DSSP file (Angstrom, degrees, kcal/mol; ACC not computed):
  #  RESIDUE AA STRUCTURE BP1 BP2  ACC     N-H-->O    O-->H-N    N-H-->O    O-->H-N    TCO  KAPPA ALPHA  PHI   PSI    X-CA   Y-CA   Z-CA
    1    1 A M    >         0   0    0      0, 0.0     3,-2.5     0, 0.0     4,-0.3   0.000 360.0 360.0 360.0 -21.3   -0.4   -1.7  -14.3
    2    2 A P  G >   +     0   0    0      0, 0.0     3,-1.5     0, 0.0    78,-0.0   0.793 360.0  64.6 -58.9 -26.9    0.6    1.1  -16.7
    3    3 A K  G 3  S+     0   0    0      1,-0.3    77,-0.1     3,-0.0     9,-0.0   0.627  99.4  55.2 -69.5  -8.1   -1.7    3.6  -14.9
    4    4 A Y  G <  S+     0   0    0     -3,-2.5     8,-3.1     7,-0.1     2,-0.5   0.431  91.0  88.2-101.5  -0.5    0.5    3.2  -11.9
    5    5 A H  B <   -A   11   0A   0     -3,-1.5     2,-0.2    -4,-0.3     6,-0.2  -0.865  65.2-152.1-101.1 127.9    3.8    4.1  -13.8
    6    6 A C    >   -     0   0    0      4,-2.5     3,-1.5    -2,-0.5    -2,-0.1  -0.599  26.6-116.1 -93.9 158.0    4.7    7.8  -14.0
    7    7 A K  T 3  S+     0   0    0      1,-0.3    -1,-0.1    -2,-0.2    -2,-0.0   0.736 114.6  64.2 -63.7 -23.1    6.8    9.4  -16.8
    8    8 A C  T 3  S-     0   0    0      2,-0.1    -1,-0.3     1,-0.0     3,-0.1   0.628 120.3-107.1 -78.1 -13.0    9.5   10.2  -14.1
    9    9 A G  S <  S+     0   0    0     -3,-1.5    -2,-0.1     1,-0.4    83,-0.1   0.247  83.9 112.3 107.1 -13.9   10.0    6.4  -13.6
   10   10 A G  S    S-     0   0    0      1,-0.1    -4,-2.5    -5,-0.1     2,-0.4  -0.215  70.4-102.6 -85.9-179.8    8.4    6.2  -10.2
   11   11 A L  B     -Ab   5  91A   0     79,-2.2    81,-2.5    -6,-0.2     2,-0.4  -0.883  25.9-134.5-108.5 137.7    5.2    4.5   -9.2
   12   12 A I        -     0   0    0     -8,-3.1    81,-0.0    -2,-0.4    79,-0.0  -0.735  26.6-118.1 -90.1 133.7    1.9    6.4   -8.6
   13   13 A L        -     0   0    0     -2,-0.4    -1,-0.1     1,-0.1    63,-0.0  -0.426  31.4-110.5 -68.8 146.0    0.0    5.4   -5.4
   14   14 A P        -     0   0    0      0, 0.0     2,-1.0     0, 0.0    -1,-0.1  -0.307  34.1 -99.0 -69.7 161.0   -3.5    4.0   -5.8
   15   15 A D    >   -     0   0    0      1,-0.2     3,-1.6     2,-0.0     4,-0.1  -0.751  36.1-168.3 -81.7 101.9   -6.5    6.0   -4.8
   16   16 A F  G >  S+     0   0    0     -2,-1.0     3,-0.5     1,-0.3    -1,-0.2   0.643  81.7  60.5 -71.2 -13.8   -7.2    4.4   -1.4
   17   17 A N  G 3  S+     0   0    0      1,-0.2    -1,-0.3    -3,-0.1    -2,-0.0   0.450  88.8  73.0 -87.8  -2.0  -10.6    6.1   -1.2
   18   18 A A  G <   +     0   0    0     -3,-1.6    -1,-0.2     2,-0.0    -2,-0.1   0.308  63.7 127.7 -96.9   9.6  -12.0    4.4   -4.4
   19   19 A Y    <   -     0   0    0     -3,-0.5     2,-0.3    -4,-0.1    53,-0.0  -0.396  35.8-175.2 -67.9 143.9  -12.4    1.0   -2.9
   20   20 A K    >   -     0   0    0     -2,-0.1     3,-1.9    33,-0.0    31,-0.3  -0.920  37.4 -84.4-133.2 159.9  -15.9   -0.5   -3.5
   21   21 A V  T 3  S+     0   0    0     -2,-0.3    31,-0.2     1,-0.2     3,-0.1  -0.468 117.5  30.7 -63.1 131.0  -17.6   -3.8   -2.3
   22   22 A G  T 3  S+     0   0    0     29,-2.1    -1,-0.2     1,-0.4     2,-0.1   0.200  85.5 132.7 104.2 -13.4  -16.6   -6.5   -4.7
   23   23 A D    <   -     0   0    0     -3,-1.9    28,-2.6    27,-0.1     2,-0.4  -0.416  55.9-125.4 -69.6 144.1  -13.2   -5.1   -5.7
   24   24 A E  E     -C   50   0B   0     26,-0.2    54,-2.2    -2,-0.1     2,-0.3  -0.799  35.5-179.8 -91.4 134.4  -10.3   -7.5   -5.7
   25   25 A V  E     -CD  49  77B   0     24,-2.5    24,-2.3    -2,-0.4     2,-0.4  -0.898  23.9-137.9-134.2 157.3   -7.3   -6.5   -3.5
   26   26 A N  E     +CD  48  76B   0     50,-2.9    50,-2.3    -2,-0.3     2,-0.3  -0.915  30.5 159.9-111.4 141.9   -3.8   -7.7   -2.5
   27   27 A F  E     -CD  47  75B   0     20,-2.4    20,-3.4    -2,-0.4     2,-0.4  -0.970  29.7-125.9-153.5 168.3   -2.5   -7.4    1.1
   28   28 A M  E     -C   46   0B   0     46,-0.6     2,-0.5    -2,-0.3    18,-0.2  -0.919  10.8-152.1-121.5 146.0    0.2   -8.9    3.3
   29   29 A I  E     -C   45   0B   0     16,-2.4    16,-1.9    -2,-0.4     2,-0.4  -0.976  10.9-153.9-116.2 127.6   -0.2  -10.5    6.7
   30   30 A Q  E     -C   44   0B   0     -2,-0.5     2,-0.4    14,-0.2    14,-0.2  -0.846   9.4-166.6-102.1 133.4    2.8  -10.4    9.1
   31   31 A K  E     -C   43   0B   0     12,-3.2    12,-2.7    -2,-0.4     2,-0.5  -0.980   3.8-163.9-124.3 134.4    3.1  -13.0   11.8
   32   32 A R  E     +C   42   0B   0     -2,-0.4     2,-0.4    10,-0.2    10,-0.2  -0.965  12.3 174.8-119.5 130.4    5.4  -12.9   14.7
   33   33 A E  E     -C   41   0B   0      8,-2.7     8,-3.4    -2,-0.5     2,-0.4  -0.977  35.2-110.8-132.9 143.4    6.3  -16.0   16.8
   34   34 A G  E     -C   40   0B   0     -2,-0.4     6,-0.2     6,-0.2     3,-0.1  -0.599  39.8-176.5 -70.6 130.4    8.7  -16.6   19.6
   35   35 A A        -     0   0    0      4,-3.2     3,-0.4    -2,-0.4     2,-0.3   0.130  38.0 -51.4-103.0-142.0   11.5  -18.8   18.5
   36   36 A Y  S >  S+     0   0    0      1,-0.2     3,-1.6     2,-0.1    -1,-0.2  -0.692 112.6  16.0-101.9 156.4   14.3  -20.2   20.5
   37   37 A Q  T 3  S-     0   0    0      1,-0.3    -1,-0.2    -2,-0.3     3,-0.1   0.789 131.9 -57.7  56.5  35.1   16.7  -18.3   22.9
   38   38 A G  T 3  S+     0   0    0     -3,-0.4    -1,-0.3     1,-0.3     2,-0.2   0.585 101.4 137.0  75.7  11.2   14.5  -15.3   23.1
   39   39 A K    <   -     0   0    0     -3,-1.6    -4,-3.2    -5,-0.0     2,-0.5  -0.562  46.1-138.5 -86.7 154.4   14.5  -14.6   19.4
   40   40 A I  E     -C   34   0B   0     -6,-0.2     2,-0.5    -2,-0.2    -6,-0.2  -0.953   7.4-147.0-117.5 132.0   11.4  -13.7   17.4
   41   41 A E  E     -C   33   0B   0     -8,-3.4    -8,-2.7    -2,-0.5     2,-0.5  -0.840  13.8-165.5 -97.2 126.9   10.6  -15.1   14.0
   42   42 A V  E     +C   32   0B   0     -2,-0.5     2,-0.4   -10,-0.2   -10,-0.2  -0.949   8.9 177.0-115.6 130.6    8.8  -12.9   11.6
   43   43 A S  E     -C   31   0B   0    -12,-2.7   -12,-3.2    -2,-0.5     2,-0.4  -0.973  11.4-159.0-130.5 148.8    7.1  -14.1    8.4
   44   44 A Q  E     -C   30   0B   0     -2,-0.4     2,-0.4   -14,-0.2   -14,-0.2  -0.966   6.4-171.6-125.2 141.1    5.1  -12.3    5.8
   45   45 A K  E     -C   29   0B   0    -16,-1.9   -16,-2.4    -2,-0.4     2,-0.3  -0.999  18.7-133.4-137.0 132.7    2.6  -13.8    3.4
   46   46 A A  E     -C   28   0B   0     -2,-0.4     2,-0.3   -18,-0.2   -18,-0.2  -0.666  28.3-179.9 -86.6 138.2    0.9  -12.2    0.5
   47   47 A H  E     -C   27   0B   0    -20,-3.4   -20,-2.4    -2,-0.3     2,-0.3  -0.882  14.7-157.1-128.8 161.3   -2.9  -12.7    0.1
   48   48 A N  E     +C   26   0B   0     -2,-0.3    16,-0.3   -22,-0.2     2,-0.3  -0.989  25.4 143.7-136.5 151.6   -5.6  -11.7   -2.3
   49   49 A G  E     -C   25   0B   0    -24,-2.3   -24,-2.5    -2,-0.3     2,-0.4  -0.921  43.2 -89.1-166.5-173.3   -9.3  -11.5   -1.8
   50   50 A R  E     -CE  24  62B   0     12,-2.3    12,-2.7    -2,-0.3     2,-0.3  -0.947  38.1-112.2-122.2 137.1  -12.5   -9.6   -2.5
   51   51 A I  E     + E   0  61B   0    -28,-2.6   -29,-2.1    -2,-0.4    10,-0.2  -0.491  35.5 170.6 -66.4 126.5  -14.0   -6.7   -0.5
   52   52 A T  E     +     0   0B   0      8,-2.8     2,-0.3     1,-0.3     9,-0.2   0.649  64.0  12.8-110.3 -24.8  -17.2   -7.8    1.3
   53   53 A E  E     - E   0  60B   0      7,-1.2     7,-2.6   -33,-0.1     2,-0.5  -0.987  53.8-158.9-154.3 141.5  -17.8   -4.7    3.6
   54   54 A I  E     + E   0  59B   0     -2,-0.3     2,-0.4     5,-0.2     5,-0.2  -0.988  13.4 171.8-124.6 122.8  -16.6   -1.2    4.0
   55   55 A N  E >   - E   0  58B   0      3,-3.1     3,-1.8    -2,-0.5     2,-0.4  -0.764  65.8 -67.1-130.3  85.2  -17.0    0.5    7.4
   56   56 A G  T 3  S-     0   0    0     -2,-0.4    -1,-0.1     1,-0.3     0, 0.0  -0.591 116.5 -16.0  68.3-119.8  -15.1    3.8    7.4
   57   57 A D  T 3  S+     0   0    0     -2,-0.4    15,-2.0    -3,-0.1     2,-0.6   0.446 121.1  92.1 -95.6  -0.6  -11.4    2.9    7.2
   58   58 A Q  E <   -EF  55  71B   0     -3,-1.8    -3,-3.1    13,-0.2     2,-0.4  -0.843  58.2-173.1 -93.3 123.8  -12.1   -0.7    8.3
   59   59 A I  E     -EF  54  70B   0     11,-3.2    11,-3.2    -2,-0.6     2,-0.5  -0.974  16.6-142.6-122.6 129.7  -12.5   -3.0    5.2
   60   60 A T  E     -EF  53  69B   0     -7,-2.6    -8,-2.8    -2,-0.4    -7,-1.2  -0.799  20.0-170.4 -92.7 126.4  -13.5   -6.6    5.4
   61   61 A V  E     -EF  51  68B   0      7,-3.4     7,-3.0    -2,-0.5     2,-0.5  -0.976  10.0-151.7-123.3 130.0  -11.8   -8.8    2.8
   62   62 A K  E     -EF  50  67B   0    -12,-2.7   -12,-2.3    -2,-0.4     5,-0.2  -0.892  14.3-175.8-101.2 124.2  -12.7  -12.5    2.1
   63   63 A T        -     0   0    0      3,-3.0   -14,-0.1    -2,-0.5   -16,-0.0  -0.302  49.8 -83.3 -94.8-171.4  -10.0  -14.8    0.9
   64   64 A R  S    S+     0   0    0    -16,-0.3     3,-0.1    -2,-0.1   -15,-0.1   0.853 125.0  13.3 -61.5 -33.9  -10.6  -18.4   -0.2
   65   65 A V  S    S+     0   0    0      1,-0.1     2,-0.2     0, 0.0    -1,-0.1   0.789 124.1  32.5-114.2 -40.6  -10.3  -19.6    3.4
   66   66 A R        -     0   0    0      2,-0.0    -3,-3.0    -5,-0.0     2,-0.5  -0.677  61.0-127.8-122.8 167.3  -10.6  -16.6    5.9
   67   67 A I  E     -F   62   0B   0     -5,-0.2     2,-0.4    -2,-0.2    -5,-0.2  -0.984  27.1-166.2-116.8 130.6  -12.1  -13.2    6.4
   68   68 A Y  E     -F   61   0B   0     -7,-3.0    -7,-3.4    -2,-0.5     2,-0.6  -0.923  15.8-148.3-118.0 140.2   -9.8  -10.4    7.4
   69   69 A V  E     +F   60   0B   0     -2,-0.4     2,-0.2    -9,-0.2    -9,-0.2  -0.943  33.6 176.0-107.9 113.8  -10.6   -6.9    8.7
   70   70 A L  E     -F   59   0B   0    -11,-3.2   -11,-3.2    -2,-0.6     2,-0.3  -0.728  34.4-105.4-119.5 161.7   -8.0   -4.5    7.4
   71   71 A Y  E >   -F   58   0B   0     -2,-0.2     3,-2.5   -13,-0.2   -13,-0.2  -0.649  38.5-113.7 -82.7 143.9   -7.2   -0.9    7.5
   72   72 A R  G >  S+     0   0    0    -15,-2.0     3,-0.8     1,-0.3    -1,-0.1   0.808 114.6  49.4 -48.2 -39.2   -7.8    1.0    4.2
   73   73 A Y  G 3  S+     0   0    0      1,-0.2    -1,-0.3   -16,-0.1   -57,-0.0   0.376  92.6  76.9 -89.2   5.9   -4.1    1.7    3.6
   74   74 A E  G <  S+     0   0    0     -3,-2.5   -46,-0.6   -47,-0.0     2,-0.3   0.335  94.0  53.8 -94.9   7.2   -2.9   -1.9    4.2
   75   75 A M  E <   -D   27   0B   0     -3,-0.8   -48,-0.2    -4,-0.2   -50,-0.0  -0.929  62.7-153.8-137.7 159.5   -4.1   -3.1    0.8
   76   76 A T  E     -D   26   0B   0    -50,-2.3   -50,-2.9    -2,-0.3     6,-0.0  -0.959  37.0 -90.7-129.4 154.6   -3.8   -2.3   -2.9
   77   77 A P  E >   -D   25   0B   0      0, 0.0     3,-1.6     0, 0.0   -52,-0.3  -0.239  44.6-109.3 -57.5 152.6   -6.0   -3.0   -5.9
   78   78 A K  T 3  S+     0   0    0    -54,-2.2   -53,-0.1     1,-0.3     4,-0.0   0.859 118.3  46.5 -55.2 -40.1   -5.3   -6.3   -7.6
   79   79 A E  T 3  S+     0   0    0    -55,-0.2    -1,-0.3     2,-0.0   -54,-0.1   0.573  96.6  94.4 -82.7  -5.8   -3.8   -4.7  -10.7
   80   80 A A  S <  S-     0   0    0     -3,-1.6    -4,-0.1     1,-0.1   -67,-0.1  -0.441  86.3 -95.9 -82.2 154.9   -1.6   -2.2   -8.7
   81   81 A P        -     0   0    0      0, 0.0    -1,-0.1     0, 0.0    -2,-0.0  -0.320  44.0-118.5 -64.9 156.2    2.0   -2.8   -7.7
   82   82 A G    >>  -     0   0    0      1,-0.1     4,-1.4    -6,-0.0     3,-0.6  -0.315  30.1 -91.9 -90.3 176.8    2.6   -4.2   -4.3
   83   83 A P  H 3> S+     0   0    0      0, 0.0     4,-1.7     0, 0.0     5,-0.2   0.843 124.0  57.2 -59.8 -36.2    4.5   -2.8   -1.3
   84   84 A I  H 3> S+     0   0    0      1,-0.2     4,-2.3     2,-0.2     5,-0.1   0.860 103.8  53.4 -64.9 -35.0    7.7   -4.4   -2.3
   85   85 A D  H <>>S+     0   0    0     -3,-0.6     4,-3.4     2,-0.2     5,-0.7   0.874 105.8  53.3 -64.9 -38.8    7.6   -2.8   -5.8
   86   86 A Y  H  X5S+     0   0    0     -4,-1.4     4,-1.0     1,-0.2    -1,-0.2   0.892 112.0  45.7 -65.0 -39.3    7.2    0.7   -4.1
   87   87 A F  H  <5S+     0   0    0     -4,-1.7    -2,-0.2     2,-0.2    -1,-0.2   0.904 118.3  42.6 -68.8 -41.2   10.3   -0.1   -2.1
   88   88 A R  H  <5S+     0   0    0     -4,-2.3    -2,-0.2    -5,-0.2    -3,-0.2   0.914 130.1  21.8 -71.1 -46.8   12.3   -1.4   -5.1
   89   89 A I  H  <5S-     0   0    0     -4,-3.4    -3,-0.2    -5,-0.1    -2,-0.2   0.852 103.9-131.1 -97.2 -38.1   11.3    1.2   -7.7
   90   90 A G     << -     0   0    0     -4,-1.0   -79,-2.2    -5,-0.7     2,-0.2  -0.106  22.1 -71.6 104.7 159.2   10.2    4.1   -5.6
   91   91 A Q  B     -b   11   0A   0    -81,-0.3   -79,-0.2     1,-0.1   -81,-0.1  -0.495  58.8 -85.8 -86.0 153.4    7.3    6.5   -5.5
   92   92 A C        -     0   0    0    -81,-2.5    -1,-0.1    -2,-0.2     4,-0.1  -0.332  38.9-174.7 -56.2 134.5    6.5    9.2   -8.1
   93   93 A R     >  +     0   0    0      1,-0.1     4,-2.2     2,-0.1     5,-0.2   0.175  47.2 114.4-117.9  17.2    8.4   12.4   -7.2
   94   94 A C  H  > S+     0   0    0      1,-0.2     4,-2.0     2,-0.2     5,-0.1   0.876  79.0  47.5 -60.2 -42.3    7.1   14.7   -9.9
   95   95 A E  H  > S+     0   0    0      1,-0.2     4,-2.0     2,-0.2    -1,-0.2   0.882 111.9  50.3 -68.9 -35.8    5.3   17.1   -7.4
   96   96 A L  H  > S+     0   0    0      2,-0.2     4,-2.2     1,-0.2    -2,-0.2   0.876 109.7  51.4 -65.9 -38.2    8.4   17.3   -5.2
   97   97 A D  H  X S+     0   0    0     -4,-2.2     4,-1.8     2,-0.2    -2,-0.2   0.892 108.8  50.9 -65.2 -39.6   10.5   18.1   -8.2
   98   98 A I  H  X S+     0   0    0     -4,-2.0     4,-1.9     2,-0.2    -2,-0.2   0.912 109.8  50.2 -64.1 -43.3    8.1   20.9   -9.2
   99   99 A Q  H  X S+     0   0    0     -4,-2.0     4,-1.2     1,-0.2    -2,-0.2   0.908 110.3  50.1 -62.0 -42.7    8.2   22.4   -5.7
  100  100 A S  H  < S+     0   0    0     -4,-2.2    -1,-0.2     1,-0.2    -2,-0.2   0.840 108.3  52.8 -70.6 -29.0   12.0   22.4   -5.7
  101  101 A Q  H  < S+     0   0    0     -4,-1.8    -1,-0.2     1,-0.2    -2,-0.2   0.881 111.6  45.4 -70.5 -37.1   12.2   24.1   -9.0
  102  102 A R  H  < S-     0   0    0     -4,-1.9    -1,-0.2    -5,-0.1    -2,-0.2   0.691 119.6-111.4 -77.6 -16.2    9.9   26.9   -7.8
  103  103 A G     <  -     0   0    0     -4,-1.2     2,-0.3    -5,-0.2    -3,-0.2   0.683  26.0-115.5  84.9 109.2   11.8   27.3   -4.6
  104  104 A K        -     0   0    0     -4,-0.1     2,-0.5     1,-0.1    -4,-0.0  -0.612  25.3-129.4 -79.7 135.1   10.0   26.2   -1.5
  105  105 A K        -     0   0    0     -2,-0.3     2,-0.2     4,-0.0    -1,-0.1  -0.707  25.8-166.1 -88.3 126.4    9.3   29.0    1.0
  106  106 A H        -     0   0    0     -2,-0.5     3,-0.1     1,-0.1    -1,-0.0  -0.647  33.2-112.4-105.9 167.7   10.3   28.2    4.6
  107  107 A A  S    S+     0   0    0     -2,-0.2     2,-0.5     1,-0.2    -1,-0.1   0.848 107.7  45.6 -67.5 -35.6    9.5   30.0    7.7
  108  108 A V  S    S+     0   0    0      2,-0.0     2,-0.4    -3,-0.0    -1,-0.2  -0.950  71.1 176.5-115.1 119.5   13.0   31.2    8.2
  109  109 A Q              0   0    0     -2,-0.5    -4,-0.0     1,-0.1    -2,-0.0  -0.941 360.0 360.0-120.0 142.3   14.9   32.7    5.2
  110  110 A S              0   0    0     -2,-0.4    -1,-0.1     0, 0.0    -2,-0.0   0.436 360.0 360.0 -97.9 360.0   18.4   34.2    5.1
């Protein structure tokens, strides 16, 4: 996981275009069910599996029990931080800090 930590303290996003057949990935499945009195119950469950097929941005992942067809950006490599870590710690902001130091040019300047 150290290759996903930046010197600024944020997390570096994985290369979503580097997936290959056989890679192990983590992903979350969200389930919505009607509860009582018109309320909706939402649950999320983390899964891990192995990529079995890549067809453009659709990637087929086999877990121990099921096969899921997921979008390329819905998963992370097994050694990468999960979505909750990105919410908790935050994404790397180095590029944004460099742009703000140089002064970003806008269409309208005063």
